[in-house]
LUMGUSE-765871 format. One record per residue (C-alpha): x, y, z. Coordinates in steps of 0.25 Angstrom, whole numbers, plus 5000, padded with zeros to 4 digits. Example, Ala and Ser with C-alpha at 12.3 -4.5 7.8 and 13.67 -1.06 7.14 Angstrom:
<dozas>
504949825031 505549965029 
</dozas>
This chain:
<dozas>
500050005000 500650134995 500950245005 499850365004 501050465001 501450374990 500050374984 499950524985 501350544978 500950444967 499650524965 500350654964 501350594954 500250554945 499650694946 500850774944 501750684936 500850604927 499950724925 500850834924 500150974923 498950934930 498351044939 497451014950 496251094955 495451104968 493951124969 493551244977 492151254982 491451384985 490851374999 490351515001 488951515004 488651665004 489651744995 491151754994 492351784985 492951684976 494351724981 494051684996 494651555000 493551545011 492551525000 493151394994 493251254999 493851134993 492651054996 491151094994 490651165006 491951145013 492751245021 493251365014 494651425013 495151325003 495651434994 495151494981 495051414968 496251434959 496651404944 496451254945 495251244954 493851224953 492851314960 491551254963 490251314968 489251224974 488151224984 489051234996 489451374992 488351454986 488851584990 489151694980 490651684974 491151824970 492351824961 493151954963 494451914957 494851844944 494651694946 495451594937 495251444937 496051434924 496951324927 495951214927 494951274937 493451264936 492151324942 490951244946 489651294950 488851174955 487451144955 487251174970 487851304969 486951424970 487951534972 488551644963 489851674957 490051824955 491151904948 491752034952 491852134940 493052094930 493351964937 493651844928 493551694930 494251584923 493751444925 494751334921 494651204914 493851144925 492651214919 491551304923 490251224928 489051284933 487851204938 487351314949 487651454954 487751584947 488951624940 488951774937 490051844929 490451984929 491252064919 492451974920 492751854910 492451714914 493351604907 492951464908 494151374903 493451244905 492051204902 490851294905 489751214910 488451274914 487351184920 486651274929 486751404938 486851544932 488051594924 488151734921 489351774911 490251884914 490052004905 491451984900 491751854894 491451714898 492551624891 492151484889 493451404886 493151264890 492751144881 491251154884 490251254887 488951204893 487651284895 486751174902 485951254912 485851374921 485851514917 486951584908 486951734907 487851794897 487851924904 488151994891 489551934892 490451864881 490451714881 491751664874 491851524870 493251494868 493551354871 494951394875 495051274885 494251174876 495251114868 494551174856 493151114858 492151194866 490751134868 489551234870 488251174874 486951234879 486151354874 486551484880 486451634878 487651724878 487851874875 489151874867 489851744863 491251724858 491851594852 493351604852 494251504845 495451464853 495851334847 495951304832 494851274832 493951294844 492651214843 491451264849 490451154849 489051214852 488051114856 487151074844 485951124851 486651244858 486351384855 487251494860 486451624860 487351744859 486451864862 487551964857 488851934849 489551814845 491051824842 491951714836 493451734839 494751654839 496151674845 496651724832 497651614831 497151464828 495851474836 494551454829 493051434832 492251314828 490851324832 490151184831 488651164831 487651244840 487151384838 487651514842 486551614841 486951754840 486151884842 487251984841 488451994832 489451894827 490851914825 491751804821 493051874823 494051764824 495251754814 495051604813 493851524808 492551494815 491951364810 490851264815 489451234812 488851304824 487751404821 487851554824 486351594824 486251744822 484851774828 484951904834 483752004832 484652124831 485652164821 486852064821 488252064814 489151954810 490552014808 491451924801 492951934798 493752014788 493951904778 493351764774 494351694784 493851744797 492451784803 491951644804 490651584809 490151444810 488651434805 487751554805 486251554806 485551694804 484251694811 483851844814 482451884816 482852034816 484052114814 485152114804 486352024803 487552094797 488752024791 490152084791 491452044785 491751894782 490851794789 491351654788 490351544790 490751404793 489451334794 487951354790 487451494787 485951504789 485051624787 483751604794 483251744795 483751894797 484352004789 485751994785 486652114781 487852044774 488452184771 489852154764 490052034772 490551894767 490051764773 491051654771 490451514771 491751444776 491551294774 492451224783 491951094791 490551134793 489451134782 488851264778 487451284774 486851424770 485451434773 484451544772 484151654761 484951784765 485951874759 487451884762 488451974756 489751904751 489851754754 491051664752 491151504752 492451474759 492651324761 493751274770 493551124769 493851034757 492451034752 491451134757 489951124755 489051234758 487451214758 486551324753 485251284759 483951264751 483151394750 484351474754 484751594745 486051654751 486251794744 487651844743 487451994740 488952004738 489951894733 490051744734 491451684735 492051544734 493351534741 494451444746 494751304740 493751204745 492651174736 491351244738 489951174737 488651244739 487651144741 486151154744 485051224735 485151364741 485651484733 486751584735 486351714727 487551794724 487351944721 488851974719 490051904714 490451764716 491951724718 492451584716 493751564722 493651434728 494651334723 494051204728 493551104717 492251044718 491051104725 489851174719 488551124725 487051134724 486751274729 486451394720 487351514718 486451624711 487151744705 486051844705 486651984708 486052104701 487452164699 488752114692 489251994698 490451904696 490651754697 492151744698 493051624700 494551614702 494651464703 494751344693 493751254687 493051174698 493351274709 492351354716 491251264710 489851334710 488551264714 487351304706 487451444700 486351534696 486551664688 485351754689 485751904688 484652004685 485752114683 487252124682 488252034676 488851904681 490351894677 491051764678 492551754679 493451634681 493051484682 491651454688 491351314692 489951274692 489551134698 488051154698 486951224690 487251354683 486051434680 485951564673 484651644674 484951794671 486051894671 487251934662 488451844663 489851884659 490651754659 491951824655 492951714652 492551624664 492351474664 491151414671 491451264674 490251174676 490951064684 490050954689 490450894703 489350804703 488350734694 487250834696 486950904683 487351054682 486351144674 486751264667 485551354665 485251484658 485651544645 486951614648 488451624644 489751584651 491151594646 491951464648 491151344652 491651204657 490851074660 491750994669 491250854673 491950814685 490950734693 490850584691 489650544684 488950624673 489150774675 487950844669 487850994664 486551034660 486251164652 484851194654 483851164643 483851274632 484951354640 486151404633 487551414640 488451504632 489951474633 490651594628 491951534630 492351384631 491651264635 492451154642 491951014645 492850954656 492950854667 493050704667 491750644670 490450624662 489550744658 488350794651 488050934646 486550934644 485351004639 485651154635 486551234626 487951284628 488551374617 490051384617 490751504611 492151454614 492851324614 492251194619 493251094625 492950954631 493950894640 493050794647 493350654642 492250584649 491350504639 490050514646 489750654642 488850734633 487550794636 486350854629 486751004629 487151074617 488551144616 488651244605 489951304599 489451444597 490051574597 490851644586 492351614588 493151494585 492951374595 493651244598 492851114603 493851024609 493350884613 493850794624 494850714615 494250584621 493350494613 491950514619 492450604630 491850744633 490650734624 489850854621 488350864622 487650924609 488651004602 488351124592 489251214584 488551344581 489551454578 489251584570 490751604568 492051544573 492551394571 492251284580 493451194580 493351044585 494751014592 495550904586 495150794597 493950714601 492550784603 491450704608 489950744607 488850674614 487650764608 487250824595 488250894586 487751014579 488551114570 487651234567 488651334562 490051374563 491351324557 491951194564 493351144563 493351004567 494650964561 495450854569 494250834579 493550704582 492050714586 491350594593 489850604593 489150524604 487750504609 486450504601 486650634593 486650704580 487850784572 487450904564 488351004557 488151124547 488951154535 490451164537 490451074550 491550964547 491950864558 493250794558 493150654565 491850614570 491550484578 490050444580 490050384595 488550384597 487250384589 487450504580 486550564569 486850664559 486150794560 486750854547 487750814536 489150794543 490550814538 491650744545 493050764540 493750664548 493350524553 491950474556 491750364566 490550284571 490950224584 490550094589 489050074593 488750214587 487950264575 487850374565 486650414557 486550514546 485150544551 483750534543 484250664536 485350584529 486450674532 487750664525 489050634532 490450684526 491650604531 493050654528 493750544536 493650394539 492250334543 492250234554 491050154560 491450074572 490050034576 490149884575 488749864582 487949934572 488149914557 487250034554 487950134564 487950234552 486550264548 486750314534 485350334530 485450414517 486550504521 487850514513 489250504519 490350584512 491750534513 492450664509 493850654515 495150704510 495950584515 495650434514 494450394521 493950264527 492750194532 492950094544 491850014551 491849934564 492149804557 492149744543 490849674546 490149814546 489849904534 489450054533 488250094525 488250234518 486950284511 487750384503 489250384502 490050504495 491550494493 492350614491 493750584497 494850674491 495950574496 495950424493 494550404497 493750314506 494050164510 493450064519 493749924524 492249904527 490949884519 490250014515 488850014510 488250124501 486750134502 486450244492 487650304484 489150314485 489650444478 491050454474 491650584473 493150574477 493950464483 493950314482 493150224491 493950104494 493349984501 494049844504 493949724494 493149644504 492149754508 491749834496 490849964496 489349914495 488349984487 486949944492 485749924484 485350054476 486650124479 487550194469 488950254467 489050384461 490150494456 491250394455 492550444448 494050404447 494250474461 493150404468 492550264468 492550134475 494050094475 493749944478 492549854478 491149894477 489849814480 488449844475 487149784481 485749784474 485049784461 485449914455 486449944444 487750004450 489050064446 490250024455 491050144459 492350074459 493750094454 495150084459 496250184462 495950304453 495050234444 493550234445 492950114437 491450094439 490849954436 489349944435 488349834436 486849834431 485749814441 485849674448 484549594448 484649544462 484649654473 485449574483 486649554473 487849634474 489049664465 490449704469 491449774460 492849824461 493749894450 495249864448 496149964441 497049854435 497049754424 496249624427 497449554420 498149464424 497249434435 496149414425 496849374413 496549454401 496949344392 495849264396 494649324389 493449324380 493949334366 493149464364 493949534375 495249584368 495849674378 495549714393 495549844401 496949834408 496549944418 495449884426 494449784430 493249764439 492849644448 491349644450 490749534458 489249494461 488549434473 487249384468 486649344454 486349474447 486949494433 487349634429 487949714418 489349764422 489949904418 491449934418 492050064415 493350134410 493950274411 495250304404 495450434411 495650364424 496350244418 496950294404 497350154399 495850104400 495350164387 494150084383 494350094368 493150064359 491950054369 491249944360 492549854362 492449854377 491949734385 491649704399 492549584403 492349494415 493349394421 492549264423 493649194431 494349134418 494249244408 493749374404 492349374399 491749474389 490449534395 490249624383 489949774381 488549804384 488749954385 489850064386 489850204390 490950314389 492150304379 493450244378 493950334390 492850304400 491650224400 490950094404 490649964397 489549864402 489349714400 488549674388 487649584398 487449564413 488649494419 488249364427 489649344433 490549434440 492049454441 493149544436 492749634424 493549724415 493449804402 493949734389 493849764374 493549684362 494549764354 496049744356 496349884351 495449954361 496449984372 497950034372 498949934378 499650044385 499150174391 500250274392 499950374403 501250454401 502550464392 503550574396 504950604392 505850714399 507250764399 508150734411 509550794409 509850734396 509050614398 507650584393 506750534404 505550454399 504350404407 502950344404 501750284411 500750184406 499350174412 499150034408 499849934399 499349814391 500249714384 501349814385 502749754383 503749874383 503950024380 505050074370 505550224372 505850284358 506650414355 506850504343 507550624339 506650664328 505250614333 505150514322 506250414323 506250344336 507150244342 507050154354 507750204367 507250104377 506349994380 505549984393 504749864397 503249874401 503049864416 501649804415 501649664419 501349584407 501149714399 499849744407 499649854417 498449934422 499350024431 500150144426 501650104424 502750204424 504050194414 505250274412 506650284404 507750374403 508350404389 509850444392 510150464378 509250564372 509650634360 509950784360 508850874356 507350824355 507050674358 505750604355 505250484363 504150394362 503650264370 503250134362 502450024369 502549884364 501549774367 501949624369 501449594355 502349704349 501249814348 501849954350 501350094352 502050224355 501750344363 501850484360 503250554358 503850634369 505050734366 506250784374 507350884370 508850884375 509651014372 511151054372 512351014364 512850864362 514150814366 514950724357 515050574360 515950474354 515950324358 517050234352 517250124348 515750084345 515549964346 516549944357 517349824359 518149774371 519049894370 517849984375 517450114370 517650264372 516750384374 517150524370 516250634375 516050774370 516550904375 515350934385 515250884399 514350774402 514050634406 514350494400 513350384401 513450234396 512050154396 511550024391 510350024382 509450004393 509850144398 510650094410 511850184413 513150104413 514150224415 514050374417 515050484419 515150634418 516250694410 516850834407 517150874392 517650774382 517850644389 518250504384 517750374391 518350234389 517350124392 518450034397 518750134408 517350174413 516450064410 516249924415 516249814405 515049834396 514149714391 514049714375 512949804370 512449934366 512750054376 512350204376 513450314378 512850444382 513550584385 512650694390 512750834396 511850944401 511350974387 511850854378 511750704377 512450604367 512350454366 513050344358 512850194358 513950094359 514049954357 514849864366 515249734360 516149684372 517349714380 
</dozas>
């Protein structure tokens, strides 16, 4: 068992060592039963009702008044219990505590608690560092200041008299949280922020009634006031004079019956209040300076004189709802938190007689259905992205107003905006972002060079109403889902500058009209786009339309070009259109562009509108004739219709139909398709199993023409103006029953195989290369039969041997033949043609001698001459009777003298230095063996110069052949040349004579001995400079050497050993030439 002394020591050790800094108080009891002075020790005991003389309560002590000391206590000297002391007036106490004038009382952190008795202050200050708990008795404040600094203030019973003094809630000893509970009336009240922040939690059902003035202050450093819940009802003036913010969701109820004033701070960062409720039955509330509101602002009743004040709605933590129809001067929305939402209550019209401002960097959202009516300017300086809201901002001042933005697109986003000015002009500056409806009702707008961005942050539709003009406009689809922008029905939005369609998500621009006077640019690449509105390129200046560059991305709604002047250029990228295209007026430059048409729509243009590349990506109908300079494509699962009006389509590029599911994806009706390109054009289908049907086809291609690897059908007519139509051998162009081909010529025809269906006569528009050679048939008997024809501009021989023939057939057309096949049983007359202008060798000779010849697989059969047209240069010949079998056909003659064996296109001789350069070209050759070049010096007596063999295989050729020879030994003066042609049977014919003249003096030439033996020979030139050449008789140069003046050459010194034969020795200069022959017998 421990010694009692040790126990005491251990206790003291724990108290003073283990809990350092602890202070210990004594409880003093007031025992006076009549009256006495606080400072008299005789009045205090250490036990209730005990003996007096215990001393006077000090800094750490607790002064207790109970039923054993009901005498009056008078305090005549300042009392401080500030080091943890306290004051208790228990329930059994009926006495009074009085103060002499000017005396102060400080109650420490052991709290002030009153259940009974009377506490009567004088004009000195009373400070309660601990809790102030009033459960009973009577408490009369000093006329000076009651400073409540503890963590709780409780008004639960008894009487509290404010005594016209100031009650100060400071929470200095609260650790930053002071709880105030119980309804209570005060004269003047001050909330003072000691901590950063100092929270004042006013009970949710508590109302603190301030019969005079309310002030909100701080320590000027880090302290601030946060007033939570509850109500502070003020009948006097309010002055938030702290330098730091006052926040919270408590309500300051302004309900005085006399005039009241809220005096804010000098700028929008001070002068803070929590929530405000204006509920005055009489008197006027005047607002001064900047008043910053941090919670709900409610007007219930009363007159407000806003003067030149600014009410700042400072959204931090607590929501702000603005309620009630009333008028302020300037208003500012100044959010602190990351995302700040304000609510304008239903039925509320808040009128800003002055300006409205968006500031700071957190996005501002004005929700609710109430209205902010702005009579002055609107300044959008908030840099937060997002925001907007469902409330309404109405610009309805009667003087000039400005809507000004200093921020970027997407910042300071507006809610619903209404413009309804009965007078004055609204000037718009900067980038204005609208996230909800934009409604114009009345007033003059000066948009300057501003930009209005309709930026959707949700999938709620934005509606633009009223006929009015803006400058730049942007539709920016940022929300997930479909962003819908609706221009009200029959309303016109005039975009005096540029229109931009941006964002990354789906959008619709619906219903009304938008006239664009500047450029139209689409950067949105989403494919779920379009709409029912009509965007019109209007105005009088040049404009550029730029698509998204992505196939199907950023589709326009209905699109119209209607410019009285200025050119509309379509950029050289991809432009997609989901609605109707209508060109009414104005010059359009679409060069390099690619336009994709989607949806169910029509495409219409007026004269002069020419597309470049066009892709049909929907169900598209022509509204007028269309002219496309570039490629035309029908996409998979899409259709294109010339319409019941049978419009014409002009194509300058390729035709591609990728619709593999619908063979009738192009509805041709009775329309005409013109292929009028300046470069080669093609027709491509989804697969070779598909075919393209044209009602009317017109070919006017100035290049190589139109080709295809697919089956093309002609329903009515194929008109050939320029360019060749080239199908493949296995898929000919098909002419359906009743169709025809017209206007064929040597520049335009089917350059390949052609097929005709039906039971009407037909002329096949066929040819090859640059030769048009029609072949015709009479009307077949069976409508389901078809005939296929192809022309070949070459001789049928030897593939179809001309030597195997009917005896009547003497000679054959060496230029061409036709293959005509039949599917069916109809017998028809066959008509063939010739034209020596295009193929000069194919002169027909005597027309009556002509015959139609057919190869039957073994020999050429004679099908007679039933009729001819034309003359020997051009015409036709028809079979004598209907042909029953079909195979190769050509033209033959029953008279061997009718054609020429060789058709000479040209024969030219020209001087090259002192040589004669000779060239000739044949168009065709028949049975030709060789050519002989002959020369004369008098034009009458000719001698052979050279023999040139025919290049034609077997002496037959239907192609042009070129020949050439150089005469190295022309005579001086005039030389005469002619060309003799010799057949295999020795028959000869000669050309016309060509002349050439060589001028200048001749040098002498001596060759000796001649003939020359083994000793060789010598050559002596004349006096002039020149060149020596020794050649064989074929013209091959064996030796050449230049010389100066008279020179002797010895063959044994300069020549290799020569074979026996005849050689030509030639000396020549700039103006002379001399030749001698020498015979070499051996060396």
